[in-house]
N, C-alpha and C positions, 0 to 999 in steps of 0.2 A: 504494500500500500504506500502510495506517495503521500497523501494528505487526506485528513478527514476533519470536518469542523461542524459545529452547530450554529444555527442562526435563529434567533427568536424575533418573531415579527409582532407588531402591535396591531390591534384592530383598527378599523378606520377611525373610530372615536377615541383610540388610545386608552380606553378604560381597562382593558385586560388583554394579555397577550393571546394571539391566536394559537401559538404552540411553537415547538422547536423543530426546526427542519435540519436533517442531516445531510451533509454533502460529502461524498467520498470519491476520490480520484485514485484509481489503482491500475496496476498493470495485470494483464491475464493472458493466459495461453489459449483460451477458447473464445470463439465468437459468441455473441449474444443470441440467446434463444428468445422467442416471443411466448410470454406466459398467456395462458388462457384469459380472454376478455381484455387483453392489452391492445391499445391503439398504437400501430406502428408509427414511427416518426417520420416526417418528410423533411424537406429543405435541405437535402444533402447529408443528413446524418442517419446512420443505422442505429436503431434502437426502438424503444417502446415506451409507453405510459400507462399507468393505472392511477386511480385517485390518490393513493398514498405512497406510490413508488414509481420511479422512472429511471431508465438507463440509456445511456447514449455511448456509442464507440467513436472515439476521435478518428479523423481521417488517417489514411495510410501515411507512414513516415513519422507520425507524432511520437510513437513509443521510442524510437532511436533518438530523436531530437531531445527527448525528456531523459535520456540516459537509461533506458530499460532494455533488456535483452529479450523481453516478452513481445509478441507480435501485436498485441492490442493494449490500448489504454481506454478504460471505461470510466464514465462518470456516473455515479448513482445518487439519486435524490430520494431520501426517505422523508415523506411529509406526513404530518398528523392528518388522519382521516376523520377527525371529529366534526368538521364542517358538514361532511356528507351524512354522517350518523345522526347529527343533531337536526338535519333537515335545512341547514343553512344554504347549501348548494346541492344540485343534483350530480349524479355520477359523471354525466358528460362534461359538465363545467369543471368539475374537480380534475378529470383527465386532461382537459384543455389547459387548465392551470399548470399541472404537472408537466405536460409536454412543453409548454412555453418556457418554463423555468429551465428544464434540462437542455433545451436546444440553445437558450442564451448562455447558459454556463459552458456548454461544449463549444459553442462558437467563440466566446471570449477566451477560453483556455487554448483553443487551437490557434487564434490570433496571437496570443501572447507568446507561444512557443514557436511561432513561425511555420505552422503546418499548413 
């Protein structure tokens, strides 16, 4: 694993936190599989999104540029699914949010490493 961190986000009115999001960047020897019910990513990234989890594979060449001997670098988002469970948002909206965040993280990481 290269890096793992947690991010806490406030609600729109900042009265209580939404939850802690985990973000992990790691090298791996296997390609990503598509879990049941997951939405595949588009916009040039291989990966998938669920309401509470998403993964993206960085473009070819990123692993070696980041100093890894593994063929792949994956970025994983672990998001709290309380919003869907509490009825704050529906499943499709939660998946869309997870996909948007993981694409942005993968794009920024690829850009910073020159992939």
